[in-house]
C-alpha positions in Angstrom: -106.0 -40.8 -4.6 -104.4 -37.0 -4.3 -106.9 -34.5 -3.9 -106.1 -31.5 -6.3 -104.9 -28.4 -4.5 -106.7 -25.0 -5.2 -104.1 -22.6 -6.9 -103.4 -18.8 -6.0 -105.0 -17.7 -9.0 -108.3 -19.4 -7.9 -107.8 -22.4 -10.6 -107.5 -26.0 -9.3 -104.3 -27.5 -9.8 -103.6 -31.3 -10.3 -102.3 -33.2 -7.3 -98.6 -32.8 -7.0 -98.1 -36.5 -7.8 -99.3 -35.6 -11.4 -97.7 -32.5 -11.8 -96.2 -32.1 -15.4 -93.1 -30.6 -15.9 -91.2 -29.2 -19.1 -88.6 -32.1 -19.5 -92.1 -34.3 -19.2 -93.4 -32.8 -22.3 -90.2 -32.3 -24.2 -89.9 -36.2 -23.7 -93.5 -36.5 -25.1 -92.6 -34.3 -28.0 -89.5 -36.5 -29.0 -92.1 -38.9 -29.8 -93.7 -37.0 -32.6 -92.3 -36.7 -35.9 -92.9 -34.6 -39.0 -94.6 -37.0 -41.7 -91.4 -36.4 -44.0 -88.7 -37.4 -41.1 -90.6 -40.3 -39.6 -88.9 -42.8 -41.5 -85.5 -41.5 -40.3 -87.0 -41.5 -36.8 -86.7 -37.4 -36.7 -88.6 -35.9 -33.7 -90.3 -32.5 -33.9 -87.6 -31.7 -31.3 -84.3 -32.8 -33.1 -86.2 -30.9 -36.1 -85.6 -27.7 -34.1 -89.3 -27.1 -34.6 -90.1 -26.5 -30.9 -89.5 -22.8 -30.0 -90.7 -22.7 -26.3 -92.9 -25.0 -23.8 -94.5 -23.4 -21.0 -96.3 -25.6 -18.0 -98.8 -23.8 -15.8 -100.4 -26.4 -13.6 -102.5 -28.7 -15.9 -102.1 -26.2 -19.1 -99.3 -27.1 -21.4 -98.4 -24.3 -24.1 -96.0 -25.0 -27.1 -94.6 -22.9 -29.7 -93.4 -24.2 -32.5 -91.9 -23.0 -36.0 -92.5 -24.6 -38.8 -89.7 -25.3 -42.0 -92.2 -23.9 -44.2 -95.4 -21.9 -44.3 -96.5 -24.2 -47.1 -95.8 -27.4 -45.0 -98.4 -30.1 -45.6 -98.1 -32.0 -42.5 -98.5 -29.1 -40.0 -102.0 -30.1 -39.0 -101.1 -33.2 -38.6 -97.8 -32.7 -36.5 -100.5 -30.1 -34.5 -102.8 -32.9 -33.8 -100.6 -35.7 -32.9 -98.7 -33.2 -30.2 -101.8 -32.3 -29.0 -103.3 -35.9 -28.5 -99.9 -37.0 -27.2 -99.8 -34.3 -24.4 -103.4 -34.6 -23.7 -102.8 -38.2 -22.9 -100.4 -37.3 -19.9 -101.6 -37.6 -16.5 -102.2 -34.2 -15.0 -102.7 -32.2 -18.3 -106.0 -30.6 -18.8 -105.5 -28.2 -21.4 -102.9 -28.2 -24.6 -102.5 -25.1 -27.1 -99.8 -25.9 -29.7 -99.3 -22.5 -31.5 -97.4 -21.7 -34.7 -95.1 -18.7 -34.4 -93.4 -17.1 -37.7 -90.5 -15.4 -35.7 -87.7 -16.9 -35.7 -87.9 -18.7 -38.8 -86.9 -22.1 -39.0 -83.3 -22.7 -40.7 -81.1 -26.0 -41.0 -79.0 -24.6 -38.2 -81.7 -25.5 -35.5 -81.4 -29.4 -36.6 -79.9 -31.3 -33.6 -76.7 -33.0 -34.5 -78.2 -36.4 -34.7 -80.9 -35.2 -37.3 -78.0 -33.1 -39.1 -76.5 -36.9 -39.2 -79.4 -38.8 -40.3 -80.4 -36.1 -43.3 -76.9 -36.1 -44.5 -76.6 -37.4 -48.1 -74.2 -40.6 -48.2 -70.8 -39.3 -50.5 -69.8 -42.1 -52.6 -66.2 -43.3 -51.8 -64.9 -42.0 -55.3 -66.3 -38.5 -54.5 -65.0 -38.6 -51.0 -61.7 -39.3 -52.4 -62.0 -36.3 -55.1 -63.3 -33.7 -52.0 -60.8 -35.1 -49.5 -57.7 -34.6 -52.0 -58.2 -31.2 -52.6 
């Protein structure tokens, strides 16, 4: 088994074989869902809720925005993200921070999320829309 290496800051870092990278964190976050979008398989990443991910040795810090300051699912999302990230080998500490700037807007949605959230237009209305 690999041994931990002391960092330059005096903290012990996990062995190189289990260092956590930003892409790995984003892959885990892509498995987390806002409860209102879970049935459509839209992750917090696709919703555009993740503003920043920082990884420093075994510490992961995520800054996220909410679609609304009154989001009833925010505590659930934060707990779920923290639990899933802590389950990664090499992660010792996780902080999920809600930030208020920038604000969330529909433009933050991924193309995939936008397509999944688009309401279907009945054929008769589509013909009227396309005609003029």
